[in-house]
Every structure is written in C-alpha cells, then in structure tokens.
KENUFI-398214 format. One record per residue (C-alpha): residue in three letters; residue number from 1; z negated, y negated, x negated. Coordinates in nm, 3 decimals. Last residue first. Layout:
! KENUFI-398214
+-----+-----+---------+---------+---------+
|   r |   k |       z |       y |       x |
+-----+-----+---------+---------+---------+
| Ala | NUM |       Z |       Y |       X |
...
+-----+-----+---------+---------+---------+
This chain:
! KENUFI-398214
+-----+-----+---------+---------+---------+
|   r |   k |       z |       y |       x |
+-----+-----+---------+---------+---------+
| Ala | 135 |  -0.381 |  -4.042 |  -6.196 |
| Gln | 134 |  -0.334 |  -4.204 |  -5.839 |
| Ser | 133 |  -0.500 |  -3.940 |  -5.579 |
| His | 132 |  -0.268 |  -3.927 |  -5.286 |
| Met | 131 |  -0.329 |  -3.964 |  -4.919 |
| Gly | 130 |  -0.053 |  -3.902 |  -4.692 |
| Tyr | 129 |  -0.273 |  -3.730 |  -4.393 |
| Asp | 128 |  -0.196 |  -3.416 |  -4.518 |
| Gln | 127 |  -0.291 |  -3.500 |  -4.866 |
| Ala | 126 |  -0.619 |  -3.541 |  -4.723 |
| Gln | 125 |  -0.661 |  -3.195 |  -4.639 |
| Pro | 124 |  -0.522 |  -3.074 |  -4.989 |
| Thr | 123 |  -0.812 |  -3.202 |  -5.125 |
| Gly | 122 |  -0.809 |  -3.513 |  -5.406 |
| Val | 121 |  -0.858 |  -3.772 |  -5.165 |
| Asp | 120 |  -1.185 |  -3.672 |  -5.046 |
| Leu | 119 |  -1.157 |  -3.637 |  -4.634 |
| Tyr | 118 |  -1.451 |  -3.783 |  -4.441 |
| Gly | 117 |  -1.477 |  -3.581 |  -4.100 |
| Thr | 116 |  -1.207 |  -3.456 |  -3.894 |
| Thr | 115 |  -0.940 |  -3.701 |  -3.922 |
| Val | 114 |  -0.806 |  -3.940 |  -3.641 |
| Pro | 113 |  -1.184 |  -4.030 |  -3.523 |
| Trp | 112 |  -1.217 |  -4.241 |  -3.248 |
| Phe | 111 |  -1.190 |  -4.632 |  -3.117 |
| Ala | 110 |  -1.137 |  -4.666 |  -2.773 |
| Asn | 109 |  -1.134 |  -5.081 |  -2.648 |
| Thr | 108 |  -0.854 |  -5.075 |  -2.430 |
| Thr | 107 |  -0.657 |  -5.232 |  -2.694 |
| Thr | 106 |  -0.705 |  -4.924 |  -2.866 |
| Gln | 105 |  -0.865 |  -4.855 |  -3.196 |
| His | 104 |  -0.809 |  -4.564 |  -3.377 |
| Phe | 103 |  -0.961 |  -4.409 |  -3.677 |
| Ile | 102 |  -0.908 |  -4.241 |  -4.025 |
| Lys | 101 |  -1.193 |  -4.115 |  -4.268 |
| Ala | 100 |  -1.222 |  -4.143 |  -4.626 |
| Ala |  99 |  -1.382 |  -3.979 |  -4.934 |
| Thr |  98 |  -1.323 |  -4.143 |  -5.292 |
| Gly |  97 |  -1.659 |  -4.317 |  -5.245 |
| Val |  96 |  -1.748 |  -4.390 |  -4.891 |
| Ala |  95 |  -1.416 |  -4.506 |  -4.767 |
| Ala |  94 |  -1.395 |  -4.612 |  -4.349 |
| Met |  93 |  -1.000 |  -4.621 |  -4.292 |
| Gly |  92 |  -0.886 |  -4.839 |  -3.940 |
| Trp |  91 |  -0.598 |  -4.864 |  -3.714 |
| Val |  90 |  -0.485 |  -5.096 |  -3.506 |
| Asp |  89 |  -0.369 |  -5.154 |  -3.102 |
| Asp |  88 |  -0.231 |  -5.438 |  -3.002 |
| Gly |  87 |  -0.356 |  -5.753 |  -2.796 |
| Ser |  86 |  -0.404 |  -5.938 |  -3.112 |
| Asp |  85 |  -0.774 |  -6.070 |  -3.019 |
| Arg |  84 |  -0.919 |  -5.735 |  -2.840 |
| Ala |  83 |  -0.714 |  -5.541 |  -3.097 |
| Cys |  82 |  -0.891 |  -5.761 |  -3.394 |
| Ala |  81 |  -1.234 |  -5.786 |  -3.293 |
| Glu |  80 |  -1.269 |  -5.382 |  -3.193 |
| Cys |  79 |  -1.126 |  -5.319 |  -3.490 |
| Ala |  78 |  -1.419 |  -5.511 |  -3.706 |
| Gln |  77 |  -1.667 |  -5.401 |  -3.501 |
| Gln |  76 |  -1.567 |  -5.033 |  -3.574 |
| Leu |  75 |  -1.521 |  -5.062 |  -3.903 |
| Gln |  74 |  -1.862 |  -5.197 |  -3.977 |
| Ala |  73 |  -1.999 |  -4.971 |  -3.753 |
| Glu |  72 |  -1.835 |  -4.676 |  -3.983 |
| Val |  71 |  -1.962 |  -4.851 |  -4.272 |
| Ala |  70 |  -2.314 |  -4.848 |  -4.159 |
| Asp |  69 |  -2.286 |  -4.498 |  -4.068 |
| Gln |  68 |  -2.146 |  -4.329 |  -4.350 |
| Ser |  67 |  -2.410 |  -4.478 |  -4.552 |
| Gly |  66 |  -2.325 |  -4.524 |  -4.928 |
| Gly |  65 |  -2.367 |  -4.258 |  -5.161 |
| Ala |  64 |  -2.014 |  -4.336 |  -5.340 |
| Arg |  63 |  -1.959 |  -4.723 |  -5.294 |
| Lys |  62 |  -1.860 |  -4.856 |  -4.944 |
| Val |  61 |  -1.529 |  -4.930 |  -4.821 |
| Glu |  60 |  -1.479 |  -5.112 |  -4.475 |
| Cys |  59 |  -1.076 |  -5.094 |  -4.383 |
| Leu |  58 |  -0.844 |  -5.258 |  -4.119 |
| Leu |  57 |  -0.486 |  -5.130 |  -4.078 |
| Ile |  56 |  -0.212 |  -5.276 |  -3.841 |
| Ile |  55 |  -0.261 |  -5.651 |  -3.874 |
| Arg |  54 |   0.071 |  -5.796 |  -3.724 |
| Leu |  53 |   0.243 |  -6.044 |  -3.961 |
| Val |  52 |   0.462 |  -6.276 |  -3.767 |
| Arg |  51 |   0.807 |  -6.299 |  -3.657 |
| Arg |  50 |   0.786 |  -6.195 |  -3.319 |
| Val |  49 |   1.081 |  -6.032 |  -3.340 |
| Pro |  48 |   1.069 |  -5.927 |  -3.679 |
| His |  47 |   0.707 |  -5.788 |  -3.726 |
| Phe |  46 |   0.573 |  -5.823 |  -4.061 |
| Ala |  45 |   0.328 |  -5.550 |  -4.105 |
| Ser |  44 |  -0.075 |  -5.631 |  -4.198 |
| Val |  43 |  -0.288 |  -5.427 |  -4.387 |
| Lys |  42 |  -0.641 |  -5.554 |  -4.392 |
| Ile |  41 |  -0.918 |  -5.443 |  -4.703 |
| Asp |  40 |  -1.293 |  -5.505 |  -4.724 |
| Val |  39 |  -1.311 |  -5.694 |  -4.379 |
| Arg |  38 |  -1.485 |  -5.995 |  -4.368 |
| Arg |  37 |  -1.676 |  -6.176 |  -4.085 |
| Leu |  36 |  -1.784 |  -6.498 |  -4.092 |
| Ser |  35 |  -1.515 |  -6.680 |  -3.893 |
| Gln |  34 |  -1.527 |  -6.390 |  -3.623 |
| Asp |  33 |  -1.669 |  -6.581 |  -3.353 |
| Pro |  32 |  -1.348 |  -6.811 |  -3.425 |
| His |  31 |  -1.105 |  -6.558 |  -3.323 |
| Ser |  30 |  -0.827 |  -6.542 |  -3.562 |
| Ser |  29 |  -0.897 |  -6.170 |  -3.620 |
| Pro |  28 |  -0.995 |  -5.935 |  -3.880 |
| Val |  27 |  -1.168 |  -6.233 |  -4.106 |
| Thr |  26 |  -1.046 |  -6.140 |  -4.520 |
| Glu |  25 |  -1.193 |  -6.002 |  -4.814 |
| Thr |  24 |  -0.863 |  -5.839 |  -4.940 |
| Thr |  23 |  -0.528 |  -5.863 |  -4.813 |
| Val |  22 |  -0.246 |  -5.647 |  -4.829 |
| Ala |  21 |   0.085 |  -5.762 |  -4.660 |
| Tyr |  20 |   0.325 |  -5.524 |  -4.539 |
| Ile |  19 |   0.767 |  -5.514 |  -4.500 |
| Glu |  18 |   0.803 |  -5.256 |  -4.184 |
| Glu |  17 |   1.089 |  -4.980 |  -4.207 |
| Tyr |  16 |   0.980 |  -4.667 |  -4.261 |
| Phe |  15 |   0.631 |  -4.735 |  -4.060 |
| Phe |  14 |   0.394 |  -4.393 |  -4.122 |
| Glu |  13 |   0.402 |  -4.139 |  -4.378 |
| Lys |  12 |   0.706 |  -4.299 |  -4.604 |
| Gly |  11 |   0.596 |  -4.652 |  -4.558 |
| Leu |  10 |   0.268 |  -4.647 |  -4.566 |
| Ile |   9 |   0.153 |  -4.440 |  -4.792 |
| Tyr |   8 |   0.490 |  -4.507 |  -5.056 |
| Pro |   7 |   0.498 |  -4.861 |  -5.007 |
| Lys |   6 |   0.776 |  -4.977 |  -4.838 |
| Gln |   5 |   0.812 |  -5.353 |  -4.876 |
| Arg |   4 |   0.546 |  -5.545 |  -5.080 |
| Leu |   3 |   0.333 |  -5.857 |  -5.040 |
| Ile |   2 |   0.032 |  -5.843 |  -5.209 |
| Met |   1 |  -0.246 |  -6.097 |  -5.153 |
+-----+-----+---------+---------+---------+
C-alpha cells in the first residue's frame, strides 16, 4: 500500500486537502459476498471526521487490445458493490492500454461515463481531465 499526501492528479485536480491510500488487487467493498472479487487499483481518501479510509476511485485495467466492454462490465460490478456497501458515490476508471475512460457511480445505482469515449493519456483531451504521461 502506498500512502501519500496530495498526489498530483488527485490532490491538484480533485480533492486538494485529503490524504490518500493506493492499493492494488484488493476487494471493492467489505461485504462478505465480495470477498473473492478483486479490483486492480483502489484509491481511498482518509475521512478526518469518521477517521476511516473512504473509497473514492476503483480502477480496472486491461492490456492494449483488451475488451473495453469486458473491463467496463467488471468496473461497473465493482463500483455498484462499493457504493451499495459504503453508502457513498464512487468514481471508476476503465483503462485499456494507455487509454482510459472515467465513470461515476452513485448510491442510487446510476453508472455513467464522465469522459466521452476512451482518452489516450498523451492527448490534449486527456490532459483536460488531469491525465498526464510520465516521461
């Protein structure tokens, strides 16, 4: 687990004052029926009032040439379980190769894309969402 304060993309673009934990290959929620399910990346923010880590972003990743439909279906299942279990909205990111698509899952079971299609990390459109390539 990596614990950092104010990483660039999350700290500057979204939630400036929070502390984050980034974990890999972890369950999307604490519900027992999700114990065998894993998401590739989970980003949690420390909630200072509740004094707990609150899941804010789930990521599913596939290699270049992977199925966008498959990665989105996996992401939607994980986001639905997380929102249902936590009672909070959650963001999702589906990545295939170097392209990503951002989603928002609400507690009312609405799951919709925030970006228009998949954005390659090196494009100006991706930079509008704070996605930057590391050279």
